[in-house]
N, C-alpha and C positions, 0 to 999 in steps of 0.2 A: 504494500499500500504506500502510495506517495504521501510524504509529509508536506503539509502546508506550512510555509514560512511567513511569519509576520515580523516586521522590523519596528522597533521602538528606538528612535534616534533621540538621545538626550542632549544633543548639542545645544548649549545655551541654558540648560536647566541647572539651576543652582539652589532650588528649594523644593519642599514637598508639594506645594501648590502647583508649581510648574511640572513636576514629575507626574502628578495625578492627571493634570490636563493633557500632557503628552501621551500618557498611557491610554487615557480615554479616547483620544483621537485615533491613535495608531491601532488600537484594538477594536475600534468601532463600538464603543460602549454607549448605552443609551443615556439620554439627558439626565435621568434620575440616578445615575451612578453616584454613589456616596462620597467620592473623593477622599477616602480615608483608607488606612492600612487594612482594616477588616474587610471593607468592600473590595479592595483590590485582591486580597487573599481569596475571598469568596469567588470572584470572577475567574481567577486562574485555577481554581479547584473545582469548578462546576462543569462537568462533562456536557451538560445540556447546552451550555453556551458555545461549545466547540464541536458542532456536528460535522460529519464528513471525514473523520479520521484524525490521525495524529497532527498536532500543531507544535511547531517550534517557534518560540519568541526569541528573536535576537535583539539584545540590548546593546546599542552602539553609543560611543561617546559618554560613558558613565563616569569616567575618572574625575573630571572636574567637579561633578556633584559630590562624589564620594570624598573628595578633598575639602570641599567647601562646608559640607554638613556630614561629618563622619557618623554621628549618632543616627541621623535620619537614614543615611545610606545603609547602616547596619540593619535597620528595620526593613528597608527595601530589599536588601540582599536576602534576609531571612524569609520574607514573603515570596521572593522569586524562588528560593531554594526549596520551599515547602509546597510549591504549586503541584497539584496532583493531576490536573486535567491537561496541562500543557508542559512542554519542556522549555525552560528558560535558560538561555546561554548568554553569558557576558562576552561580548566581542572584545578581544584584546588589542586589535589593530587600532590605528589612530584615525581611521576614516570609515564612514558609512557608505562610501562609494564603492561600487564593484570595480575590480581590476579591469584594465582595458581588455577588450575581447570577451568579457563575461557579461551576460545579461544581468540587469539590476533587478 
């Protein structure tokens, strides 16, 4: 089964509110999304939210946020690590751009 890939680009994100907004937009969350850690954890662990097979969430450009708000980032990393309906991967490269010759 082919995995679906969703990218969350945190470029410019330096606080929790911006992280929640970026996640909501990238993950296509509804307007009533709670914008808090519990709501994000619930979404990432709800298999009904992710029909159609396995989903991988790639988080790009997370280091500046992790450095600016280490306690918040610790909570975010824990939420990502405990997601049970999707696989969350922190991208270690410096860019969210695909390499030349690779589709984005």
